[in-house]
Wavefront OBJ file of the C-alpha trace (Angstrom):
o trace
v 145.504 156.892 97.076
v 143.956 155.555 100.274
v 140.520 156.639 99.153
v 141.015 154.876 95.821
v 141.928 151.658 97.625
v 138.920 152.104 99.895
v 136.635 152.446 96.849
v 138.207 149.374 95.258
v 137.652 147.308 98.382
v 134.089 148.593 98.795
v 132.994 148.276 95.177
v 135.368 145.577 93.944
v 132.913 142.697 94.158
v 130.071 144.484 92.333
v 132.501 145.625 89.648
v 133.750 142.075 89.113
v 130.200 140.730 88.921
v 129.186 143.464 86.470
v 132.242 142.804 84.282
v 131.530 139.053 84.320
v 127.919 139.594 83.289
v 128.902 142.002 80.514
v 131.419 139.544 79.096
v 128.929 136.717 79.333
v 126.140 138.702 77.681
v 128.380 139.917 74.865
v 128.194 136.579 73.054
v 124.440 136.462 73.367
v 124.112 140.007 72.090
v 126.245 139.174 69.051
v 124.007 136.204 68.275
v 120.930 138.388 68.691
v 122.323 141.012 66.308
v 123.135 138.320 63.746
v 119.621 136.897 64.030
v 118.040 140.317 63.599
v 120.198 140.974 60.534
v 119.211 137.597 59.046
v 115.557 138.344 59.705
v 115.873 141.749 58.064
v 117.414 140.127 54.974
v 114.632 137.553 54.767
v 111.949 140.211 55.112
v 113.649 142.383 52.454
v 113.763 139.438 50.027
v 110.030 138.820 50.407
v 109.044 142.417 49.737
l 1 2 3 4 5 6 7 8 9 10 11 12 13 14 15 16 17 18 19 20 21 22 23 24 25 26 27 28 29 30 31 32 33 34 35 36 37 38 39 40 41 42 43 44 45 46 47
């Protein structure tokens, strides 16, 4: 248990930053996927 708390105190800040960045990037990734899907539909219509 002590070692787990030690890891949390040592790596807590990087884990919070990584989680924040992942949450923030999720919206952008969803928009990117939607744009790629739209582009694929447009290209398929022209072929």
